[in-house]
BAFI-3210 file (N, C-alpha, C; in Angstrom, 3 decimals, decimal comma, padded with zeros to 6 digits):
// residues 241
n [1|2|3|4|5|6|7|8|9|10|11|12|13|14|15|16|17|18|19|20|21|22|23|24|25|26|27|28|29|30|31|32|33|34|35|36|37|38|39|40|41|42|43|44|45|46|47|48|49|50|51|52|53|54|55|56|57|58|59|60|61|62|63|64|65|66|67|68|69|70|71|72|73|74|75|76|77|78|79|80|81|82|83|84|85|86|87|88|89|90|91|92|93|94|95|96|97|98|99|100|101|102|103|104|105|106|107|108|109|110|111|112|113|114|115|116|117|118|119|120|121|122|123|124|125|126|127|128|129|130|131|132|133|134|135|136|137|138|139|140|141|142|143|144|145|146|147|148|149|150|151|152|153|154|155|156|157|158|159|160|161|162|163|164|165|166|167|168|169|170|171|172|173|174|175|176|177|178|179|180|181|182|183|184|185|186|187|188|189|190|191|192|193|194|195|196|197|198|199|200|201|202|203|204|205|206|207|208|209|210|211|212|213|214|215|216|217|218|219|220|221|222|223|224|225|226|227|228|229|230|231|232|233|234|235|236|237|238|239|240|241]
n.u [000,992|000,323|002,216|000,344|-000,752|-003,522|-004,998|-006,619|-009,811|-011,774|-014,402|-017,293|-016,661|-013,928|-014,329|-016,079|-014,194|-012,075|-013,480|-013,897|-011,372|-010,555|-011,846|-010,303|-007,662|-005,309|-004,143|-002,686|-003,771|-002,597|-002,278|-003,739|-003,615|-004,063|-004,421|-004,068|-005,164|-002,724|-003,025|-005,798|-006,430|-007,849|-009,361|-008,128|-009,945|-012,449|-012,908|-013,274|-013,039|-009,967|-009,966|-012,443|-011,654|-009,371|-011,162|-012,682|-010,814|-009,748|-011,823|-012,223|-009,934|-007,173|-004,003|-003,085|-001,646|-000,806|-000,644|000,593|-000,323|000,127|-002,452|-001,945|-000,530|001,494|001,337|003,920|005,274|003,357|003,800|006,238|006,272|004,412|005,854|008,015|006,730|005,755|008,045|009,099|007,094|007,878|010,343|009,255|008,365|006,275|004,444|002,335|-000,593|-003,680|-006,747|-009,720|-010,694|-013,201|-013,973|-012,335|-010,291|-007,924|-007,141|-006,527|-004,329|-002,389|-001,984|-000,963|001,400|002,990|003,201|004,747|007,219|008,523|008,064|005,820|002,792|-000,177|-003,730|-007,148|-009,987|-012,718|-012,654|-014,146|-016,579|-020,159|-021,495|-024,045|-024,734|-022,602|-023,256|-025,653|-024,752|-023,032|-024,940|-026,646|-024,801|-024,798|-023,499|-023,045|-023,331|-022,711|-023,171|-020,475|-019,485|-020,427|-020,770|-021,474|-022,419|-023,649|-025,365|-027,645|-027,532|-029,106|-028,357|-026,201|-024,647|-026,378|-027,956|-026,654|-028,794|-031,267|-033,211|-031,672|-030,090|-032,306|-033,001|-031,031|-029,899|-030,359|-027,552|-025,677|-023,355|-024,031|-022,325|-020,958|-018,639|-017,175|-016,569|-018,758|-019,887|-018,988|-018,317|-018,511|-018,083|-019,366|-020,095|-020,447|-020,013|-017,570|-016,723|-015,989|-017,339|-019,826|-018,849|-019,377|-021,064|-021,890|-024,061|-022,694|-022,370|-023,109|-021,152|-020,407|-017,760|-015,572|-012,990|-010,175|-007,991|-005,019|-003,935|-001,918|-002,128|-001,294|-001,838|-004,474|-002,970|-001,012|000,278|001,199|000,173|-003,116|-006,300|-007,420|-009,933|-012,754|-014,700|-017,373|-018,124|-020,286|-019,910|-020,493|-020,021|-018,948|-019,059|-017,104|-018,219]
n.v [-001,178|002,215|004,871|007,533|010,768|013,101|015,863|017,935|019,647|019,947|019,983|018,680|017,399|016,696|014,761|012,705|011,834|010,820|008,807|006,885|006,603|005,087|002,658|001,519|-000,594|000,274|002,586|003,768|005,974|008,028|010,290|013,846|016,816|020,236|023,598|026,359|029,583|031,603|033,866|034,062|031,617|029,714|027,492|027,780|029,750|028,381|029,250|028,024|027,269|026,249|024,369|022,989|021,797|020,260|018,368|017,100|015,709|014,000|012,555|011,116|009,523|010,296|011,563|015,053|017,419|020,866|023,520|026,557|029,753|033,060|035,949|037,750|036,642|036,019|034,398|033,445|033,088|031,255|029,118|028,485|027,732|025,544|023,925|023,298|022,106|019,879|018,464|017,876|015,914|013,946|013,095|011,597|009,445|009,621|009,113|009,653|011,756|012,970|014,435|016,223|017,311|018,057|018,889|021,049|022,009|023,760|023,997|021,375|020,807|022,859|021,633|019,231|019,969|021,087|018,893|017,227|018,569|017,533|014,746|013,563|011,783|012,911|011,970|011,640|010,954|011,800|012,785|014,343|013,346|013,312|015,963|016,507|013,515|012,821|014,478|013,320|010,639|011,322|012,087|009,830|008,055|008,693|011,034|014,224|017,669|021,004|024,487|026,619|028,951|031,090|032,217|035,640|036,991|035,067|033,586|034,297|035,150|033,334|030,922|030,241|028,508|026,570|023,374|020,695|019,148|017,656|019,368|021,675|021,631|021,497|024,013|025,651|028,163|027,943|028,517|027,674|025,246|021,993|020,828|023,041|023,536|025,541|027,358|028,358|027,629|026,552|023,833|022,293|019,083|017,177|014,659|011,097|007,858|007,152|008,279|008,204|009,272|012,055|015,560|018,133|021,201|024,696|027,090|030,201|033,736|035,182|036,546|039,057|039,213|040,926|040,761|041,517|040,868|040,810|040,400|038,427|036,919|038,011|039,483|042,207|044,110|044,967|047,883|048,480|047,270|046,781|045,811|042,539|041,328|041,557|040,116|039,071|037,302|035,188|034,218|031,717|031,279|028,805|027,391|025,596|022,906]
n.w [-000,057|-000,659|001,030|002,132|002,263|003,174|001,667|003,576|003,960|005,642|004,783|002,896|000,404|000,748|002,996|001,850|-000,258|001,361|002,467|000,356|-000,375|002,015|001,569|-000,275|-001,184|-001,995|-001,064|001,953|004,067|006,583|007,600|008,031|006,335|006,726|006,001|007,744|008,872|010,629|012,090|012,892|013,803|012,297|009,926|006,519|004,154|004,820|007,354|009,838|013,257|014,721|017,081|016,518|014,114|014,970|016,663|014,965|013,273|015,223|015,723|013,449|013,490|012,968|012,752|012,701|010,597|010,553|008,395|008,807|007,727|006,987|007,000|004,932|002,297|-000,257|-003,596|-004,351|-001,807|-000,673|-002,421|-001,910|000,943|000,756|-000,847|000,919|002,875|001,756|001,019|003,681|004,226|002,360|003,386|005,563|004,370|002,633|-000,327|-001,988|-002,439|-001,563|-002,937|-002,747|-005,198|-007,883|-010,422|-011,373|-013,792|-014,179|-011,376|-010,877|-012,542|-011,541|-009,015|-009,493|-011,113|-009,160|-007,306|-008,889|-008,844|-006,486|-006,743|-005,924|-006,024|-007,195|-006,112|-007,084|-006,006|-006,547|-009,177|-012,002|-011,343|-011,463|-009,979|-008,778|-008,334|-006,580|-004,153|-003,715|-002,803|-000,774|001,163|001,346|002,494|004,814|005,972|007,823|007,697|007,857|006,482|006,494|005,260|002,626|-000,843|-001,153|-003,359|-004,691|-002,810|-000,115|003,353|004,391|003,742|005,140|007,703|007,684|007,714|005,616|003,694|001,763|001,302|001,566|-001,058|-002,648|-002,719|-003,716|-006,001|-009,660|-010,776|-009,047|-008,250|-007,099|-005,394|-004,866|-006,093|-007,524|-005,589|-004,253|-001,863|001,330|003,837|006,954|008,084|010,475|011,233|010,372|008,361|008,700|011,199|014,878|016,642|016,833|016,079|018,358|018,470|018,866|017,236|016,067|015,510|012,506|009,874|007,343|005,308|003,151|000,536|-001,579|-004,436|-006,231|-009,651|-009,915|-007,709|-005,278|-002,004|-001,507|-000,355|-001,697|-003,075|-005,481|-007,539|-009,147|-007,629|-009,027|-008,780|-006,627|-003,884|-001,727|001,300|003,275|006,579|008,990|012,438|014,089|017,293|019,507|021,598]
ca.u [000,060|001,265|001,980|-000,450|-001,441|-004,737|-005,125|-008,010|-010,407|-012,787|-015,789|-017,943|-015,783|-012,781|-014,927|-016,296|-013,022|-011,493|-013,979|-013,643|-010,064|-010,446|-012,257|-009,309|-006,464|-004,099|-003,439|-002,858|-003,792|-002,192|-002,078|-004,533|-002,932|-004,792|-003,845|-004,634|-004,724|-002,052|-003,667|-007,007|-006,286|-009,085|-008,960|-008,224|-011,172|-013,638|-013,148|-013,453|-011,989|-008,931|-010,578|-013,279|-010,934|-008,862|-012,033|-013,133|-009,797|-009,609|-013,082|-011,749|-008,936|-006,036|-003,218|-003,293|-000,564|-001,289|000,340|000,164|-000,431|-000,379|-003,718|-001,620|000,409|001,651|001,609|005,261|005,404|002,497|004,375|007,504|005,688|003,811|007,004|008,862|005,972|005,654|009,609|009,123|006,412|008,483|011,070|008,520|008,121|004,859|004,599|000,966|-001,413|-005,169|-007,415|-011,129|-011,437|-014,137|-013,855|-011,674|-009,055|-006,623|-006,566|-005,901|-003,193|-001,515|-001,655|000,124|002,639|003,728|003,483|005,715|008,437|008,906|008,010|004,666|001,628|-001,601|-004,877|-008,327|-011,099|-014,188|-012,433|-015,012|-018,010|-021,328|-021,568|-025,476|-024,576|-021,767|-023,866|-026,553|-024,151|-022,712|-026,074|-026,947|-023,833|-025,025|-022,451|-023,752|-022,515|-023,379|-022,322|-019,778|-019,086|-021,152|-020,288|-022,544|-022,820|-024,604|-026,276|-027,653|-027,094|-030,011|-027,726|-024,842|-025,158|-027,636|-027,593|-026,581|-029,491|-031,895|-033,945|-030,675|-029,869|-033,392|-033,218|-030,048|-030,231|-029,713|-026,261|-024,937|-022,971|-024,565|-021,295|-020,076|-017,319|-016,745|-016,221|-020,195|-020,367|-017,991|-018,912|-017,847|-018,497|-019,404|-020,451|-020,533|-019,838|-016,170|-016,462|-016,186|-018,453|-020,276|-018,349|-020,429|-020,728|-023,132|-024,020|-022,546|-023,017|-022,995|-020,469|-019,992|-016,544|-015,175|-011,747|-009,667|-006,804|-004,439|-004,109|-000,714|-002,502|-000,695|-003,084|-004,843|-002,153|000,190|-000,244|001,759|-000,780|-004,593|-007,123|-008,107|-011,187|-013,270|-015,974|-017,755|-018,454|-020,929|-019,284|-021,112|-019,068|-019,260|-018,457|-016,970|-018,857]
ca.v [-000,025|003,495|005,784|008,651|012,036|013,692|017,407|018,064|020,758|019,903|019,933|017,317|016,644|015,921|013,543|011,622|011,381|010,247|007,507|006,215|006,004|003,979|001,429|000,893|-001,379|000,553|003,708|004,001|007,337|007,861|011,876|014,587|017,903|021,474|024,916|027,250|031,007|031,668|035,027|033,659|030,113|029,100|026,859|028,811|029,516|027,804|030,050|027,012|027,371|025,075|023,308|022,031|021,033|019,213|017,482|016,472|014,885|013,059|011,704|010,395|008,655|010,496|012,705|016,304|018,346|022,142|024,519|027,823|030,690|034,490|036,198|038,366|035,723|035,913|033,017|033,025|032,565|030,233|027,865|028,017|027,004|024,169|022,757|022,803|021,059|018,463|017,822|017,437|014,756|012,950|012,519|010,897|008,218|009,489|008,980|010,132|012,928|012,845|015,541|016,004|018,170|017,257|019,243|022,360|021,558|024,576|023,651|020,055|020,887|023,406|020,599|018,129|020,435|021,457|017,612|016,673|018,993|016,876|013,509|012,952|011,667|013,286|011,183|012,407|010,000|012,226|013,467|014,236|012,647|014,222|016,691|016,023|012,459|013,245|015,057|012,494|009,558|011,841|012,233|008,360|007,464|009,357|012,238|015,239|018,654|022,340|025,317|027,745|029,967|031,134|033,444|036,554|037,375|034,000|033,286|035,085|034,728|032,146|029,678|029,931|028,095|025,683|021,867|020,303|018,065|017,589|020,760|022,650|021,666|021,979|025,577|026,352|028,645|027,217|028,939|027,289|023,971|021,183|020,609|024,415|023,242|026,751|028,167|028,842|027,603|025,770|023,093|021,634|017,830|016,883|013,236|010,281|006,671|006,827|009,065|007,395|010,139|013,358|016,667|018,828|022,643|025,604|028,005|031,577|034,644|035,488|037,883|039,382|039,751|041,291|040,598|041,735|040,155|041,109|039,254|037,298|035,971|038,447|040,098|043,488|045,304|045,425|048,901|048,626|046,484|047,173|044,533|041,993|040,949|041,343|039,402|039,197|035,912|035,300|033,128|031,318|031,083|027,635|027,372|024,242|022,850]
ca.w [-000,033|-000,815|002,208|001,716|003,087|002,604|001,901|004,229|003,922|006,776|004,338|002,410|-000,654|001,465|003,783|000,947|-000,917|002,294|002,830|-000,746|-000,197|002,994|001,152|-001,253|-000,662|-002,769|-000,239|003,401|004,722|007,798|008,156|007,404|006,284|006,528|005,948|008,919|009,257|011,840|012,903|013,583|014,096|011,592|008,561|005,560|003,244|005,400|008,439|010,914|014,381|014,833|018,026|015,866|013,128|015,714|017,167|013,611|012,836|016,159|015,435|012,086|013,933|012,303|013,398|012,046|010,537|010,186|007,581|009,178|006,869|007,274|006,402|003,718|001,882|-001,763|-004,258|-004,351|-000,550|-000,430|-003,161|-001,208|002,232|000,386|-001,291|002,132|003,733|000,994|001,191|004,854|004,151|001,673|004,450|006,454|003,518|001,805|-001,895|-002,608|-001,685|-001,969|-002,817|-003,040|-006,293|-008,728|-011,907|-011,765|-014,487|-013,788|-010,053|-010,540|-013,195|-010,651|-007,927|-010,273|-011,407|-007,745|-006,909|-009,775|-008,580|-005,611|-007,074|-005,253|-007,050|-006,749|-006,391|-006,966|-005,984|-007,084|-010,268|-013,029|-010,885|-011,674|-008,590|-008,240|-007,843|-005,444|-002,994|-003,202|-002,329|000,508|002,062|001,606|003,396|006,389|006,442|008,338|007,532|007,951|005,709|007,439|004,358|001,259|-001,692|-000,991|-004,576|-005,413|-001,993|001,097|004,564|004,971|003,298|005,859|009,103|007,363|007,619|004,512|003,436|000,625|001,065|001,117|-002,399|-003,662|-002,660|-004,381|-007,336|-010,784|-011,339|-008,112|-008,363|-006,143|-004,398|-004,454|-006,751|-007,989|-004,462|-003,958|-000,515|002,042|004,688|007,818|008,158|011,792|011,677|009,204|008,582|009,197|012,537|015,938|017,358|016,321|016,859|019,056|018,402|018,721|016,018|016,685|014,674|010,953|009,503|006,143|004,966|001,813|-000,051|-002,901|-004,717|-007,479|-010,644|-009,607|-006,596|-004,101|-001,508|-001,744|000,209|-002,676|-003,591|-006,802|-008,564|-008,733|-007,529|-010,101|-008,384|-005,186|-003,508|-000,257|001,783|004,582|007,559|010,345|013,306|014,865|018,577|020,102|023,046]
c.u [000,952|000,952|001,397|-000,976|-002,659|-004,709|-006,495|-008,568|-011,223|-014,223|-016,135|-017,121|-014,618|-013,256|-015,362|-015,055|-012,306|-012,022|-013,921|-012,272|-009,824|-010,971|-011,362|-008,291|-005,180|-003,363|-003,758|-002,639|-003,454|-002,113|-003,146|-003,639|-003,935|-003,986|-004,626|-004,222|-004,038|-002,764|-004,954|-007,306|-007,620|-008,594|-009,096|-009,373|-012,450|-013,925|-013,537|-012,415|-011,168|-009,288|-011,347|-012,690|-010,149|-009,807|-012,583|-012,116|-009,606|-010,661|-013,036|-010,675|-007,423|-005,280|-003,376|-001,989|-001,093|-000,147|-000,177|000,484|-000,629|-001,606|-003,044|-000,371|000,377|001,741|003,023|005,657|004,674|003,162|005,668|007,122|005,286|004,961|007,743|008,127|005,958|007,203|009,599|008,197|007,027|009,507|010,714|007,899|006,708|005,311|003,321|000,286|-002,833|-005,722|-009,020|-011,755|-012,223|-014,011|-013,066|-010,313|-007,931|-006,215|-005,910|-004,494|-001,922|-000,938|-000,539|001,138|003,660|004,284|004,845|007,083|009,100|008,655|006,852|003,480|000,317|-002,912|-006,191|-009,598|-012,469|-013,892|-013,483|-016,281|-019,033|-021,683|-023,029|-025,454|-023,480|-022,264|-024,994|-025,680|-023,639|-023,830|-026,633|-026,222|-024,069|-024,163|-023,418|-022,845|-023,340|-022,420|-021,661|-019,263|-019,774|-020,731|-021,456|-022,950|-023,710|-025,552|-026,354|-027,458|-027,948|-029,328|-026,372|-025,338|-026,091|-027,077|-027,604|-027,564|-030,226|-032,609|-032,929|-030,287|-030,909|-033,592|-032,026|-030,270|-029,582|-028,117|-025,230|-024,628|-023,576|-023,532|-020,464|-018,697|-016,429|-016,535|-017,554|-020,576|-019,192|-018,684|-018,065|-018,515|-018,279|-019,659|-020,633|-020,118|-018,406|-015,899|-016,766|-017,293|-018,705|-019,452|-019,373|-019,981|-022,156|-022,902|-023,865|-023,060|-022,465|-022,436|-020,189|-018,612|-016,275|-013,560|-011,494|-008,416|-006,303|-004,298|-003,118|-001,083|-002,199|-002,279|-003,265|-004,020|-001,093|-000,221|000,014|001,072|-002,397|-005,254|-007,825|-009,672|-011,635|-014,536|-016,159|-018,223|-019,238|-020,173|-020,272|-020,054|-019,597|-018,399|-018,305|-017,720|-017,929]
c.v [001,296|004,352|007,206|009,551|012,584|015,280|017,683|019,467|020,977|019,737|018,605|016,725|015,958|014,700|012,489|010,990|010,404|008,820|006,533|005,630|004,804|002,899|000,878|000,449|-000,771|001,796|003,516|005,305|007,368|009,505|012,612|016,076|019,298|022,814|025,727|028,636|031,095|032,927|034,685|032,182|029,476|028,456|027,912|028,669|029,427|028,488|029,094|027,209|026,276|024,066|022,396|021,130|019,759|018,008|016,538|015,420|013,573|012,056|010,635|009,467|009,082|011,652|013,968|017,114|019,548|022,733|026,003|029,010|032,004|034,776|036,679|037,485|035,911|034,554|032,600|032,521|031,550|028,888|027,572|027,262|025,671|023,277|022,444|021,817|019,702|017,875|017,206|015,981|013,628|012,314|011,713|009,583|008,529|009,862|009,580|011,036|012,874|014,321|015,423|016,912|017,199|017,586|020,451|022,030|022,520|024,299|022,387|020,179|021,781|022,436|019,734|018,640|020,729|019,958|016,991|017,338|018,151|015,219|013,006|012,846|011,720|012,160|011,943|011,557|010,402|012,863|012,867|013,320|013,760|014,851|016,416|014,412|012,166|013,641|014,103|011,255|010,148|011,834|010,625|007,796|007,747|010,301|013,256|016,452|020,001|023,278|026,443|028,980|029,877|032,569|034,471|036,968|036,401|033,395|034,037|034,543|033,588|030,858|029,420|029,547|027,174|024,240|021,381|018,991|018,283|018,860|021,775|022,833|021,721|023,385|026,413|026,857|027,731|027,343|028,437|025,685|023,000|021,037|021,862|024,238|024,465|027,871|028,915|028,785|026,315|025,089|022,494|020,145|017,402|015,354|012,444|008,816|006,163|007,661|007,997|007,929|011,443|014,359|017,527|020,391|023,404|026,602|029,505|032,604|034,676|036,645|037,883|039,971|040,051|041,201|041,198|041,089|040,666|039,931|038,134|036,639|036,885|039,241|041,549|044,537|045,730|046,550|049,321|047,904|046,540|045,817|043,928|041,728|041,331|040,698|039,481|037,565|036,049|033,927|032,969|030,749|029,774|027,604|025,914|023,902|022,143]
c.w [-000,016|000,485|001,650|002,549|002,473|002,842|002,211|004,382|005,111|006,298|003,593|001,292|-000,179|002,189|002,794|000,111|000,159|002,536|001,653|-000,674|000,821|002,668|000,212|-000,565|-001,246|-002,017|001,105|003,922|006,111|008,566|007,426|007,471|005,779|006,787|007,098|008,709|010,638|012,636|013,545|014,047|013,611|010,255|007,425|004,588|004,190|006,690|009,654|012,079|014,475|015,961|017,351|014,789|013,850|016,249|016,032|013,412|013,908|016,030|014,276|012,485|013,199|012,955|012,321|011,786|009,839|009,296|008,050|008,323|007,407|006,376|004,984|003,119|000,159|-002,337|-004,222|-002,784|-000,291|-001,223|-002,242|000,117|001,829|000,023|-000,072|002,966|002,828|001,132|002,640|004,985|003,411|002,610|005,226|005,633|002,674|000,327|-002,678|-001,759|-002,467|-001,941|-003,066|-004,249|-007,186|-010,333|-012,328|-012,246|-014,161|-012,403|-009,910|-011,319|-012,231|-009,609|-008,549|-010,708|-010,174|-007,127|-007,620|-009,431|-007,484|-005,549|-006,223|-006,151|-006,484|-007,091|-006,056|-007,123|-006,701|-008,434|-011,376|-012,825|-011,261|-010,125|-007,854|-007,703|-006,708|-004,103|-002,612|-002,446|-000,811|001,752|002,503|002,401|004,620|006,872|006,968|008,359|007,592|007,141|006,771|006,468|002,953|000,703|-001,624|-002,120|-005,293|-004,216|-000,729|002,271|005,288|004,620|004,122|007,133|008,939|007,330|006,008|004,220|002,111|000,285|000,935|-000,499|-003,362|-003,595|-003,327|-005,613|-008,664|-011,195|-010,093|-008,295|-007,113|-005,038|-004,206|-004,869|-007,150|-006,891|-003,885|-002,584|000,073|003,332|005,734|008,211|009,663|012,326|010,233|009,294|009,137|010,480|013,565|016,773|016,594|016,878|017,252|018,960|018,584|017,684|016,631|015,685|013,370|010,639|008,176|005,956|003,481|001,586|-001,366|-003,081|-006,114|-008,511|-010,524|-008,419|-005,313|-003,455|-001,835|-001,175|-000,662|-003,400|-005,032|-007,921|-008,149|-008,544|-008,859|-009,939|-006,944|-005,046|-002,072|000,024|003,151|005,500|008,741|011,312|014,146|016,261|019,115|021,527|023,988]
res [x|x|x|x|x|x|x|x|x|x|x|x|x|x|x|x|x|x|x|x|x|x|x|x|x|x|x|x|x|x|x|x|x|x|x|x|x|x|x|x|x|x|x|x|x|x|x|x|x|x|x|x|x|x|x|x|x|x|x|x|x|x|x|x|x|x|x|x|x|x|x|x|x|x|x|x|x|x|x|x|x|x|x|x|x|x|x|x|x|x|x|x|x|x|x|x|x|x|x|x|x|x|x|x|x|x|x|x|x|x|x|x|x|x|x|x|x|x|x|x|x|x|x|x|x|x|x|x|x|x|x|x|x|x|x|x|x|x|x|x|x|x|x|x|x|x|x|x|x|x|x|x|x|x|x|x|x|x|x|x|x|x|x|x|x|x|x|x|x|x|x|x|x|x|x|x|x|x|x|x|x|x|x|x|x|x|x|x|x|x|x|x|x|x|x|x|x|x|x|x|x|x|x|x|x|x|x|x|x|x|x|x|x|x|x|x|x|x|x|x|x|x|x|x|x|x|x|x|x|x|x|x|x|x|x|x|x|x|x|x|x]
***
């Protein structure tokens, strides 16, 4: 079996991809790796508190390795940090890395190019699956999840802090992917068939945050380059019990 680490987001696609890999005899996943904002101690993008991530990974029965990132990090710095992290994992004997990506070609290409630099092989268990079928399987297997972040340009605040169930997907606008693969929403999985117990939490406040970024991926505080885009997200703060 290949010694494998999992690039863990804490969300539903990661959870389903991990479950599928656990049914395979080809890979032995024995570590989950997650990027965390060092300033706020929250999962990057998802905004999930670190203690909830730790409780989730413990319930799944894995050790956790965090990659601590500053709030304002350029793509150059990000790539350097990620390469250093992968080199460390290689020294531990890891040869394969798992991702929960489904259909974003550019993202998959980027990941594979960076993995190739350090001779690690990427594995994508959900790649090119119909996202409607992916979420159907996720629910049928008994996974439980709640939305922690939604793109405010596509979804209002009623969609954040909401249980991921059949009614949630029935209410999604037609231009929103069922799995939120284009970044429309992000989730926190708190229970499922591969959990030893459910992660307990309470729902906190909802907050709207806006961001800008430059074309080269640098943060919005680089005054020499104008922002390429800006967007806003609704976050729901989940509090550990």
